[in-house]
N, C-alpha and C positions, 0 to 999 in steps of 0.2 A: 174429369180428365179425358181428353180425346184419345182415340186409338193411336194416333201418331205420337202423342206425348208418352203414352205407355211404352210403345215400342222404343222410342228414343231413350227413355229412362232405363229400360232393360238393357239396351245396347251399351249405355254408359256404365251401368253396373257390371256388365260382362267385361268390358275393357279394363275397368278398374281392378276386377278380380284377376284378370290375366296379367296386368301390370304388377300386382302384388305378388303373384306366383312366379314372375319372371326372375331368373337368376341374375340377369343384368340389372334389373331394378333393385333387387336386394343388395347386390354388390355395390351399386351406385350409392345407395343409402348408407352403406357401411363406409364407403370411401368419403362420403360427405362428413362423416364423423371424424375421419382422419384429416380431411381438409379443414374442418372446423378447428381441430387441434393445431394444425400447422400454420394456418393463416388467420382465422377469425380470432382465436384466443390471443395471439400476439397483437392483433389489431386492437383488442380490448385493452392491452397493456400500454399501447402507444401514448394515449393522452396522459397517462401517469408518468411513463418513462421519460418522454421528451421534456416534461416540466421539471422532473427531478434531476435528470442527468444533464439537461441542456443540450443545445446543438453539438457542442464539442464532445461531451461524454457519449451521447447517443451515436455520433458520427464515428467515434473511435471504435466502438463495438461493431458498427456496420462495416468499417474498413477492415477490421480483423476477420469478420465473417466473409467478406469478399474473397480474401485469400483462401480461407478454409473451405469455401464453396468449391473452389477449383480443386482442392485436394479431395473433397468429398466426391466430386464427379469422377475424379481419377479412380477412387475406390469403387464407386458404383459400376464403372466400366461398361455401361450399357446393359448390365444384367437385368435391370428393370424391364427391358424389352426382350433381350435374347433369352434369358432364363425363363421369363414368363411365357414367351412363345413356345419354348421347348416343353415346358411342363404342361401347358395347355393341350398340347398334342398327345403327350404320353401320360396324362393324368390317371388313366385306368391301369397303369402298370406301376404298382407300389415300389418295386425294386428300382425302376428307372428314375422315379421321383426321388427316392432316397439317395441314389448315387449322384444325381444332378444337384440336389440340395447341398450335400456334403462338399462336392467339388466347388460350388459357388462360394460357400462360406470359406473354404480353404484359400481360394483365389483372392477373395476380398481381404482376408487376413494378411496374405502376402503383400498385396498392394498397399495396405495400411502401413506396413513396416517401411516400404519404399517411400510412401508419402511422408512419413515422419522424418526420414532421412533428408528428404527434399526440404522440409520445413526448417530443419536445423541448419542446412547449408545456406538457405536464403537468409535466415536471420543472422548468420555469421558474416555475410558478405554485403547485404544491403542495409545501409544505415537507417533508412525509414522503417524497415522491419525490425531491426535490432532494438529500436526504441519501444516497440510494442511486443517484444518477445514474450513477456509473461502473459499478456493477453492472448497471444496466438497459442501458447502452450496450453492454457486453460481451455480455449475453444476447440482444441484438437479432440476433445471428448465427443464433439458432434460427429467426427469422422468415425470414432470407435463405435458409437451408437448405430451409425449407418451400416457398419460391418455386420453387426449382430441382427439388426431388425430385418426380418424376412418378408418384406412387402411383396417382393417378386414371387415368392412361393405361394402366398395366399391368393395373389391375383391369378396366377396360373391355375390353381385349383378351384378358383372362383368361390373362395371361402373367406370373406373379409370381415365378418361380424365380430368375432372374438378379438382379432388383432386391432380393429378400430376402437373398440372399447378400451383396450389396454392403453393404446396411444393417447386417447382422450383423457383417461385417468391420470397418466403421468404428466401431461401438459397442464392439467388442472392443478397438480401439485406445484409445478413451476409458477403458475399464475399466482397461487396463494403465497408462495415464497417471495415473489417480486413485491407484492403489496405489503408483505409483512416486514421484509428485511431491507429493501432498497429505499434509502432515506436521503442520501446526499450525492452530489455529482461524482465524488470519488468512489462510489459503490458500483461503478461500471464493471469492475473486475468481478465483484460478487454476482452481478447480473449474468456475466459470461459463465461463471461457475455453475449457477443454477441451470442454465440451458444445457450445459455439457452433462451435468449429473442426471438431468431428466432424460437426455438422449441415451445415455449408457444404460440406465435402469430400464427404460422402455425397450431397448434392444434386447437386453437379457431376458426380460419377461416374455417378449414376443418369441424368442428362440425356444424357450421352455415350452410355451403353448404349442408351437409348431411341432416339436418332437412328440408331444402327447397326442395332439389332434390327428396327425398323419402317421403316427406309429413309426417314426423314424428311428433308426438305430445307428449308433456310432461305430462305423466300420472303418477299416483302414482305407485311407484315401490314396489312390495311385497318382503319382505325379503326371502320368500320361493323361489321366482324366482331368486334372487341373489345367494342364496345357491345352487340352482339347476345348475345355470350357472357355479359356482365354481366347483361343482362336475363333470360336463361334461368336464371341461378343466383340471382336476386334473392330469391325466396321462400325457397329453401333456405338462402341466406345468413342471412336474418332468423331462420329456424328454428335454425340452428347458433349464431348470436349469442345467441339467447334461451336455448338450452341452456347456453351458457357461463356464464350468470348463476347457474346452480346446479351447475355441474360444474367448469369449467376455472379459475375465478378465486376459489374459496373461500378460498385462502390469502391472496390479496390483500385480500378483504373483511375477513377476520379480522385481518390485519395493520394495516389502517386503523383498526380498533376497539380493538386490544390492542397487543402488542409481538412482537418476533421470537421470543422464547422460547416463547410460547403458540403461535405459528404453527408452530414446530418440533415441538411435541407433536402438534398436529393433522395437519400435513403428513406426518409419519412414519406415522401410523395410516392416513391416507387413501391414501398410496402403496401400503401393503400391501393394503388392501381393493380398490383399483382394479387392482392387479396380478392378484389372484385373479379379480376380475370380468372382466378382460381376457382370461382364458383362453378365454372363449366368443366373443370378438369375431371372430377369424379365420373361424370357420364362417359367421357372419352376413355378413361382408364378402365372402367368396368366393361366397356364394349370391346376393348382391344383383344382379350383372349378369344371372344366369339368371332371377331373378324379374322383373327389368325387361323382359326379352325375352318371358317367359311371359305377363306382364300384357297385352302387345300382342296376343297370340294367343288367350288364353282367361282370362276373369275367374274362372270356376269352378275351373279347374285351379290357378290362383294361390292361391285360398282353400284348396283342398284340401291343397296342399303347405305352405301356411302353418300349417294345423292340425297337420300332422305335425311340422314344425319347432318349433312352440310347445310341444308335448308333450315333445320331446327336450330343448330348451334350458331349459325351465322345470324339468324334473326335475334336470338337472345343476346348474342355478343354486341350487335348493333345497338340494341336498346340500352344495354349497360354502358356502352361508350357514350351515348348521348347524355345519359344521366350524369356521368362524371364530368363531361364538358360543361354542362349547365350548372352543376352543383359544386364545382371545385372549391370555390371560395367558402361556401357554407361548410363543406366537409373539412376543410383546413381549419376554419375557426373552431369547429366543434371538437375535432380530434387533436389538433396540434397547438392551437393557441396563437396569439399575435406574434410571438417570437419566431414563428416559422412561416411568416408571410411569403418569403421567396419560394416556398414549396408549392404555392398555388399555380404559378406559371409552369413549373415542372410537371405537375399533375395534369394540366391541360394538354401539354405537348405529348405526354405519355398515353393519354386516354385512348387514342385510336388503336393502340396495340391490343386492347381488349378484343376488338372486332377482328383484327388480323390474326391473333392467336387462336381465336375460336375457329377460324377457317383453316389455318395451317395445321392445327392439331388433328382435325378430321382428315385432311388430305395426307398428312404425313403419317400419323399414328395408325389410323384406321384403314388406310389404303396403301400407301407406298411401302411401309414396313411389312404388312402381311403379304403383299404381292412381291416382296423381296427386291425392291428397288433401293436397297440399302446404300449402294455406292453412289447413286444419284443424290440421295439425301445428304450423304457426306460431302459431296462436292458443293452443294448449295449452302449448307450451314457453315462449312469452312470458309467459303467466300464471304458469307454474311458476317462471320466473326472477324475476319481480317478487315472487312469494310468498316465495322463498328470501331475497331481500334484506330484505323487510319483517320476516320472522320472525327473521332474524339480528340486525337492529337491536334487537329486543326481547330476545332470549335471550342473545346474546353478552355484553352487560354483566353479566348475572346468572350465567350458567353457563360463560362463557369458551369453550374449545374444544368442550366438550360441547354448548353451545348452537348452535354452527355445525353440528355433526353432526346434531342434531335437525332443524335447518332444511333441510339437504340431504335427509334421509330423507323429510320431509313433501313436499318438492317432487317427488322421484322417485315417491312413492306417488300423488300427484295425476296425474302424467303417465301412469302405467301404468293406473290406473283409468279415466281419460278415454279412452285408446286402446281399452280393452276395451269400454267402453260404446258407443263409436262403431261399432266393428266388429260388435258384436252386433246393433244396431238398424238401422244404415245398410247394412251389407254382408251382414247375416244370416249372420255368420261361423259360428255354431253351429246353423244351420238343420237340423232333422231331415231335411227333404226332401233337402237337398244332401248330407248325410252318407250317407244311404241310397243316393243315386245314386252317390256315390263308391265305397262298398263294393261295389256291384253291378257 
């Protein structure tokens, strides 16, 4: 072996060791376990569920989840970003962490009560929702699980291993339950019940682990603290709520305009594309606390690391997009079967959002949020959400599921381009002077 080869081997070994010791790398690996539980495991169930429940049964659950996703985002209230950002800054102050955690849980519990009232009101006034009231009631367990599960706390403390294992274990239980109990199309309610039960049990377990790991104590929560917590997450909540208008509730929008069968075609394709896109999310999530801390210390270093991450994530996202475009027919035949042939076109229309989300996540989550451009993000995603609904109202009656897919694609494109323009001109993201300084 030559000297150059020896040196190269030693350098590779050193970088691998650094990567393994990196907190971000460990947290990304832990988040991949959560991502596996939240996306890959449901994807494993899809071939079975779509064949057992059929397009109508699978679409009914997807329609219900679309509305529940809106309520879940209402309960999350942007805490995944605001609380994570706050805890990442004060992680060395146990008292501040304890107070923040209790206030977030109290705020989420209050919001869950309001959300349940909204659900009852909608089911009592909208005929389409009253038809699926039992399904919606069962699925509300997903919201309760979200209230309890402290992902935001573990992210802020950069301690994701234990919670990811718990989440994975609970989702494995749901997976086993599905293959054991779901046998006929009318079992769609049982499928919804399994998901809700798993979410609540996972949330309770995660909360117990958080109390023990971080030595939290149940103190009296002041209403002023809860109110302050809500104010801190207000802009981020509006941003996430706006994002939901073109991400979380598309099955619900489509279901209000068409029927459960069409929703089934769309949702199956969207689930596959989102699962593939979700392969990049753990890296962005794991890096967010570090970027939040770095933004307080140095704006230039934050932009420099943002450029590096944008190149990496964009490259991977592009390759994944090409893979879905080329293999949509094969993926559909393998996972969905011939009954879901209309899902192929939907999958191909949605494929470019994998690349777009890879870029917008870096620009939004790693740069704009840590640099406190929250209000700009709100304006962009709110516009994108309204754009999605407006385009869907025009295209869905004509193109059905494909129209919904085009609407989502246009919204994601608008967000990505808007973020890029803002960073280029406001933050001089690709300033030659800054890049030369970074290289030197």
